[in-house]
Each structure stands twice: as structure tokens, then as C-alpha cells.
C-alpha positions in Angstrom: -5.8 -1.7 -0.9 -7.4 -4.5 -2.9 -7.4 -6.5 0.5 -8.6 -3.7 2.8 -11.4 -3.2 0.5 -12.4 -6.7 0.6 -12.1 -7.3 4.1 -14.6 -3.8 4.8 -17.1 -5.2 2.0 -17.0 -8.8 4.2 -17.8 -6.6 7.1 -20.7 -4.9 5.5 -19.1 -1.2 5.3 -19.0 -0.4 1.4 -15.7 0.3 -0.1 -13.8 0.8 -3.0 -10.6 1.7 -4.5 -9.1 3.7 -7.3 -5.8 2.4 -8.3 -3.9 1.9 -11.1 -4.9 -1.8 -11.4 -8.5 -1.3 -11.7 -10.4 -2.8 -14.3 -12.9 -0.5 -16.4 -15.6 -2.4 -15.1 -14.2 -1.7 -11.3 -13.9 2.2 -11.9 -17.3 2.3 -13.1 -18.6 0.5 -10.1 -16.6 2.6 -7.7 -17.9 5.9 -9.5 -21.6 4.7 -9.6 -21.2 3.7 -5.8 -20.0 7.3 -5.2 -22.7 9.0 -7.2 -25.5 7.1 -5.2 -23.7 7.8 -2.1 -23.3 4.1 -0.9 -19.6 4.4 -0.7 -18.5 5.1 3.2 -14.6 4.3 2.1 -12.4 5.4 -0.8 -8.9 4.4 -1.1 -6.9 5.8 -3.4 -3.0 6.3 -4.0 -1.8 9.6 -3.5 -0.7 9.8 -6.8 -4.1 10.3 -8.3 -4.2 13.8 -6.7 -1.9 14.8 -9.2 -4.9 14.6 -11.8 -7.2 17.8 -11.0 -10.3 15.7 -11.8 -9.7 14.1 -8.7 -9.6 17.1 -6.2 -13.0 18.0 -8.3 -14.2 14.8 -7.5 -13.4 14.8 -4.0 -14.9 18.6 -3.3 -18.2 17.0 -4.9 -18.4 14.5 -2.4 -19.2 14.7 1.5 -15.8 13.9 2.6 -15.8 13.9 6.5 -12.1 12.5 7.0 -9.2 11.9 5.1 -6.8 8.8 6.5 -3.1 8.9 5.6 -1.4 5.5 5.8 2.2 5.1 5.7 2.8 9.3 6.4 6.5 8.7 7.0 6.2 9.1 2.9 6.2 12.9 3.3 9.8 12.7 4.5 12.3 13.7 2.1 14.7 11.9 4.6 12.9 9.0 5.0 13.2 5.7 3.4 10.5 5.8 1.0 9.6 9.3 -0.2 6.7 9.7 -2.7 6.4 13.6 -3.5 2.4 12.9 -4.2 2.2 12.5 -0.4 2.9 16.3 0.0 -0.4 17.0 -1.7 -2.1 15.9 0.9 -1.9 18.6 3.7 -3.3 20.7 0.6 -5.9 18.3 0.4 -7.2 18.4 4.0 -7.3 22.6 3.4 -9.1 22.2 0.0 -11.9 19.9 1.7 -12.0 21.3 5.2 -12.0 18.1 7.0 -10.3 16.2 10.2 -7.0 14.3 8.8 -5.4 11.3 10.5 -1.8 10.3 9.7 -0.3 6.9 10.5 2.8 4.9 10.5 4.6 2.2 12.4 8.3 3.8 11.0 8.9 7.2 12.1 12.0 8.7 14.3 11.7 11.9 15.9 12.8 13.9 13.1 10.3 12.4 10.6 7.3 12.7 13.2 8.3 16.4 12.8 8.4 16.3 9.6 5.1 14.9 9.3 3.4 17.4 11.3 5.0 20.1 9.4 3.7 19.0 6.0 0.6 17.4 6.7 -1.1 19.4 9.6 0.9 23.1 8.9 -0.8 26.0 11.0 -2.0 23.1 13.3 -0.8 21.3 16.2 -2.2 18.0 16.1 -2.5 15.6 18.9 0.1 12.7 18.7 -0.2 9.3 20.0 3.2 7.2 20.1 3.4 3.6 21.3 6.8 1.3 21.4 8.9 0.2 18.7 9.1 -3.1 20.2 7.9 -5.6 16.8 7.9 -9.0 18.4 6.2 -10.3 15.6 9.6 -9.6 13.5 12.6 -11.6 13.4 15.7 -10.9 11.6 18.5 -13.2 10.6 21.3 -13.2 7.9 23.8 -15.3 6.4 26.8 -14.9 4.0 26.0 -15.0 0.6 27.0 -18.8 -0.9 25.3 -20.1 -4.1 21.9 -17.6 -3.1 19.7 -19.3 -5.4 20.7 -22.9 -3.5 20.1 -21.0 0.1 16.6 -19.4 -1.1 15.2 -22.6 -2.2 16.6 -24.5 1.3 14.9 -21.8 2.8 11.5 -22.3 1.2 11.4 -25.9 1.3 11.9 -25.9 5.2 8.7 -23.7 5.3 6.6 -25.5 2.4 3.2 -24.4 2.6 4.0 -21.1 4.1 3.5 -17.8 2.6 6.6 -15.4 2.0 7.8 -13.0 -0.4 11.5 -13.0 -1.8 12.6 -9.6 -3.0 15.0 -9.6 -6.2 17.4 -7.4 -7.7 16.0 -7.5 -11.0 13.0 -8.4 -12.8 14.4 -11.0 -14.8 15.6 -12.4 -11.4 12.0 -12.8 -10.0 10.7 -14.7 -12.8 13.9 -17.3 -12.6 13.5 -17.5 -9.2 9.7 -18.2 -9.3 10.5 -20.9 -11.7 12.8 -22.2 -9.6 10.5 -22.1 -6.7 7.8 -24.2 -8.7 10.1 -26.3 -10.2 10.5 -27.3 -6.2 6.9 -27.9 -5.2 6.0 -24.2 -4.5 3.0 -22.3 -5.2 5.1 -19.4 -6.7 4.0 -16.2 -8.9 6.7 -13.2 -10.0 5.4 -10.0 -9.6 7.5 -6.6 -10.7 6.2 -3.5 -12.7 6.6 -5.0 -16.0 3.8 -7.3 -15.8 0.7 -6.7 -17.7 -2.2 -5.3 -15.1 -4.2 -8.7 -15.7 -1.4 -11.1 -14.4 -0.5 -8.1 -11.5 -4.2 -8.5 -10.4 -4.0 -12.6 -10.2 -0.8 -12.6 -8.5 -2.1 -10.0 -5.9 -5.4 -11.9 -5.5 -3.6 -15.2 -4.9 -0.9 -14.3 -2.7 -3.8 -12.5 -0.4 -6.3 -15.4 -0.8 -3.6 -18.5 -0.5 
């Protein structure tokens, strides 16, 4: 969301985000922009709808459209179910505005569930494109000295950006240190780091 907000602002479209990672100053700036009716786009995580104050705030604003990204998260059988996404259907009714839902990972059953949960009682127009993703390649190797495998893989791509997923928080820290020792700009990132370190990591990854 931070990346998208920055991109919008660079295009001259005033945007803001309310996330758990916001500083107090950032939250104040967003609310000031909302009160002054300057904000064109507001990014919020669905989890924020669990707070009754969020709905009260949105009802006071001149909301014209709700756009839902990663809409497959409403599917209880999907790979990334997040129950707070289920509140978005009610939000559409409460605000009485159009809703557009987007996802790149929804099979037929998931698409049906998206319609049922976000557009209950209505028949939305559906746009479906192909599933070919020519920019994505998958390759597999047997696990053999995995840390060295990762280092060899990264060393062959020195200067490029990437993400390494680890099974535990501790492994992210150990592996990031090993990558730094090899000359890479590497940071660990997990739910246990403090908000300021999280912001630094997000900003550096998106910009560097």
C-alpha cells in the first residue's frame, strides 16, 4: 500500500493509507487530508473494518467507489483466506456505492464465492483474462546444503532484487546475515520486528 500511495502522489493524485505500520504523524496527515476533502484515494486493510469507528468515518466521507484487491481472500477454501474480507460486502451495502473486485488467482469456484460474498443479491459484470503468466518461471532443486544453495543462487544474481521465504523468524535473521556477509544488501523482515524497522525494510526494498 505504501508503494501504491507513493506512486499515486508522484502522479499528482493525492492518496493516503491507514495501516498498522503508520506513524502517529502519518495517521494525522491522512485524517487532515480527509477532513479537508483533498484525498482522492484511501488505502485501508480490511482488518481495519473490525473497528466500528472505521465505518463511521467512511460514512462521513463522500465515498464513490470501493476497490477490493486480492479478492480471492474472501474464499474460505482459498490459499489466503482472511475473514475480515467478508466485511467488504456489508461495507458496499452500508455505503451504497459500486464495488470492483480484482484478483489474479481465482478458479471457477473461487469466482463464484467472490460474487456471493461481495455482491450478494446482485449480478456483477465479470471480466476474465487468461492465466498465462509469461513473466513467471518455476524451477526446483533437491534440498542439499540449503543455505549454500541459496547463497549460490543469490551470488549468481548479484545486484538483482528478490525475496527469500524462511520457515521461522530466526532463519530470516540468520540468512539475511549470511547474505550480507556475501556482499548482498539484505534485511530480515518478519512479524516480530518493531514498526520502525519494518518501515525501513519496506521502504528500502521498494526503492532500492
